[in-house]
SETOR-8847 format. One record per residue (C-alpha): z, y, x; residue in three letters. Coordinates in steps of 0.5 Angstrom, whole numbers, plus 500, padded with zeros to 3 digits. Example, Ala and Ser with C-alpha at 12.3 -4.5 7.8 and 13.67 -1.06 7.14 Angstrom:
2
FIZA  pz  py  px drenfi
FIZA 516 491 525    ALA
FIZA 514 498 527    SER
# end
This chain:
251
FIZA  pz  py  px drenfi
FIZA 293 713 775    MET
FIZA 286 710 771    ASP
FIZA 283 715 774    TYR
FIZA 286 711 781    LEU
FIZA 284 704 778    LEU
FIZA 277 706 776    HIS
FIZA 276 708 784    VAL
FIZA 279 702 787    THR
FIZA 276 697 783    HIS
FIZA 269 699 786    CYS
FIZA 272 698 793    PHE
FIZA 275 692 791    PHE
FIZA 269 689 788    PHE
FIZA 263 691 791    LEU
FIZA 266 688 797    GLY
FIZA 270 693 803    HIS
FIZA 274 686 803    THR
FIZA 275 680 807    VAL
FIZA 276 673 805    GLY
FIZA 283 674 802    ASP
FIZA 281 680 798    GLY
FIZA 285 684 802    LYS
FIZA 281 691 803    LEU
FIZA 277 691 810    ALA
FIZA 280 699 811    ILE
FIZA 275 700 819    PRO
FIZA 269 698 814    GLU
FIZA 272 702 807    LEU
FIZA 273 709 812    VAL
FIZA 265 708 814    ALA
FIZA 262 707 808    SER
FIZA 258 711 804    ASP
FIZA 263 710 798    ASP
FIZA 269 713 801    PHE
FIZA 265 720 803    SER
FIZA 263 720 797    ARG
FIZA 271 720 795    LEU
FIZA 274 724 800    MET
FIZA 267 729 798    GLY
FIZA 271 729 790    VAL
FIZA 279 730 794    CYS
FIZA 276 736 797    ARG
FIZA 274 740 791    GLY
FIZA 266 737 792    GLY
FIZA 261 736 786    THR
FIZA 259 729 785    PRO
FIZA 253 727 782    ASP
FIZA 255 726 775    PRO
FIZA 252 719 775    ARG
FIZA 257 718 782    SER
FIZA 262 712 780    TRP
FIZA 268 718 783    PHE
FIZA 265 723 779    SER
FIZA 270 725 773    VAL
FIZA 264 724 767    GLN
FIZA 262 717 770    THR
FIZA 270 715 769    PHE
FIZA 271 719 762    ARG
FIZA 265 714 760    ARG
FIZA 267 708 762    VAL
FIZA 274 709 760    LEU
FIZA 272 712 752    ASP
FIZA 268 706 751    ASN
FIZA 273 701 752    PHE
FIZA 277 705 747    ARG
FIZA 271 705 742    LEU
FIZA 270 698 744    LEU
FIZA 277 697 742    ASP
FIZA 277 697 736    THR
FIZA 283 693 734    LYS
FIZA 287 697 740    LYS
FIZA 290 692 743    ARG
FIZA 288 695 750    GLY
FIZA 283 688 751    LYS
FIZA 277 687 748    LEU
FIZA 274 681 744    SER
FIZA 268 677 745    GLN
FIZA 265 680 738    VAL
FIZA 267 688 740    GLU
FIZA 264 686 748    LEU
FIZA 257 685 744    MET
FIZA 257 692 742    SER
FIZA 257 694 750    TYR
FIZA 250 698 751    GLY
FIZA 244 697 746    THR
FIZA 248 691 742    ARG
FIZA 243 686 745    ALA
FIZA 246 681 750    MET
FIZA 247 675 747    THR
FIZA 253 671 745    ARG
FIZA 252 665 750    ILE
FIZA 252 670 755    PHE
FIZA 258 674 753    VAL
FIZA 262 667 751    HIS
FIZA 260 664 758    HIS
FIZA 263 671 761    LEU
FIZA 269 670 758    PHE
FIZA 270 663 761    GLN
FIZA 270 667 767    GLU
FIZA 275 672 766    LEU
FIZA 283 670 767    PRO
FIZA 286 667 761    HIS
FIZA 280 668 757    GLY
FIZA 281 676 755    GLN
FIZA 278 682 758    MET
FIZA 282 687 759    THR
FIZA 280 694 762    TYR
FIZA 282 692 769    ASP
FIZA 276 686 769    SER
FIZA 273 690 764    PHE
FIZA 271 695 770    LEU
FIZA 269 690 774    ASP
FIZA 264 688 768    PHE
FIZA 261 695 769    VAL
FIZA 260 695 775    LEU
FIZA 257 689 775    ALA
FIZA 252 691 770    MET
FIZA 250 698 772    GLU
FIZA 250 695 780    HIS
FIZA 246 689 779    LYS
FIZA 242 689 785    ARG
FIZA 248 688 789    HIS
FIZA 250 682 792    PRO
FIZA 257 682 789    LYS
FIZA 254 684 783    SER
FIZA 250 678 782    LEU
FIZA 255 674 785    ALA
FIZA 259 676 779    TYR
FIZA 254 675 774    LEU
FIZA 251 667 777    PHE
FIZA 257 665 776    ARG
FIZA 256 666 768    VAL
FIZA 249 663 769    LEU
FIZA 252 657 773    ASP
FIZA 255 653 767    VAL
FIZA 256 647 770    LYS
FIZA 258 650 777    LYS
FIZA 254 646 781    LEU
FIZA 252 653 786    GLY
FIZA 245 653 782    TYR
FIZA 241 654 777    LEU
FIZA 235 650 774    THR
FIZA 231 648 768    THR
FIZA 237 647 765    TYR
FIZA 240 653 765    ASN
FIZA 234 657 764    VAL
FIZA 232 654 757    ASN
FIZA 240 655 754    VAL
FIZA 240 661 756    PHE
FIZA 233 664 755    TYR
FIZA 233 660 748    LYS
FIZA 239 665 746    ALA
FIZA 234 671 748    VAL
FIZA 229 669 744    TYR
FIZA 233 667 738    VAL
FIZA 235 675 739    LEU
FIZA 229 678 740    SER
FIZA 227 675 733    ALA
FIZA 232 678 730    LEU
FIZA 231 685 732    ARG
FIZA 224 684 731    LYS
FIZA 220 687 737    TYR
FIZA 213 689 736    SER
FIZA 210 683 739    SER
FIZA 213 675 739    GLN
FIZA 217 673 746    PRO
FIZA 214 668 751    PRO
FIZA 215 660 750    ASP
FIZA 220 658 755    VAL
FIZA 215 654 760    ALA
FIZA 212 660 760    ASP
FIZA 219 664 762    VAL
FIZA 221 659 767    HIS
FIZA 215 659 770    ALA
FIZA 216 666 771    GLU
FIZA 223 666 774    LEU
FIZA 222 661 779    PHE
FIZA 217 665 782    ALA
FIZA 221 671 781    MET
FIZA 226 668 785    ALA
FIZA 222 663 789    ARG
FIZA 228 659 792    PRO
FIZA 228 654 798    ALA
FIZA 229 649 793    ASP
FIZA 223 648 788    SER
FIZA 228 645 783    LEU
FIZA 235 649 784    HIS
FIZA 236 656 784    ILE
FIZA 242 659 788    THR
FIZA 245 666 790    LEU
FIZA 242 666 796    ALA
FIZA 235 666 792    ASP
FIZA 236 671 787    LEU
FIZA 239 676 793    ILE
FIZA 233 675 797    ALA
FIZA 228 676 792    CYS
FIZA 230 683 792    GLY
FIZA 229 682 784    MET
FIZA 235 678 782    GLY
FIZA 237 684 778    ASP
FIZA 231 682 773    THR
FIZA 232 675 774    PHE
FIZA 239 676 770    VAL
FIZA 236 681 765    ASN
FIZA 232 676 762    MET
FIZA 237 671 761    LEU
FIZA 242 676 758    THR
FIZA 239 682 754    ASP
FIZA 234 682 749    ALA
FIZA 232 689 750    ASP
FIZA 231 688 758    LEU
FIZA 227 682 757    PHE
FIZA 223 685 752    TRP
FIZA 222 691 756    ALA
FIZA 221 687 763    TYR
FIZA 215 682 759    ASN
FIZA 212 688 756    ASN
FIZA 212 693 763    ARG
FIZA 204 693 763    GLU
FIZA 203 696 756    PHE
FIZA 209 700 757    THR
FIZA 206 703 762    LEU
FIZA 198 704 759    GLN
FIZA 202 708 754    GLU
FIZA 206 712 759    GLN
FIZA 199 713 763    HIS
FIZA 195 715 756    GLU
FIZA 201 720 754    GLU
FIZA 200 723 760    GLU
FIZA 192 724 759    GLN
FIZA 193 728 753    GLN
FIZA 192 735 752    PRO
FIZA 199 738 752    ASN
FIZA 199 742 745    ALA
FIZA 204 747 746    ALA
FIZA 200 749 752    ASN
FIZA 193 748 751    ASP
FIZA 190 755 747    PRO
FIZA 184 751 743    PHE
FIZA 189 746 741    LEU
FIZA 195 751 739    ASN
FIZA 191 757 736    PRO
FIZA 197 761 736    GLY
FIZA 196 762 744    LEU
FIZA 188 764 744    GLN
FIZA 191 771 742    HIS
FIZA 194 771 749    SER
FIZA 189 770 753    ILE
FIZA 186 775 757    THR
FIZA 178 776 757    PRO
FIZA 175 776 764    PRO
# end
């Protein structure tokens, strides 16, 4: 029963539905998701990262049970704060719960949350997360939203003591509006986030301190990776690993 719930949430959440929320069967049957599910039903071995794999099902269910420290079958805001790397901001989690039925996160709503967090580039995921950021329910985001959510990221970044100081809000505001490329320079809509192709990064920067730091330090991280790739591999280099020198065959 849990696996059936797990599977159906993917179909409903990621958009194989019509306006009244019912499954659109022709579109569903023709979808890649349905093909992946049929492969599992026929005994195939799906990619372990696929939503339909047994590994993913168990990972998500075990994660919910681990977070549910009071064993009530639902999560509190405090419990959800331990999700992932524990870097989501409190204000993001608070407004997320405002969007849930009765303000409670059951296993059903946890599945939607995980789908949104793990498929942030999908339009339905962006719509889910946009509703959380749109605290005034205006249908668009402004400097107000950036200020409110980034302030929490800034504070959490200071508490987590990253190697670099987080930037000022004015710099982040300029970066986010340049990223979203809104049709109206003062308002960022959901359509803008979907069209710009960087909606997932936009959301990350306003909701998660770790993901914000990773993006803000991306150039330094890439430089480090490049330098590591240029370093000789001591394990395979006889001049750095004397133990290999005796195995060199003379010319």
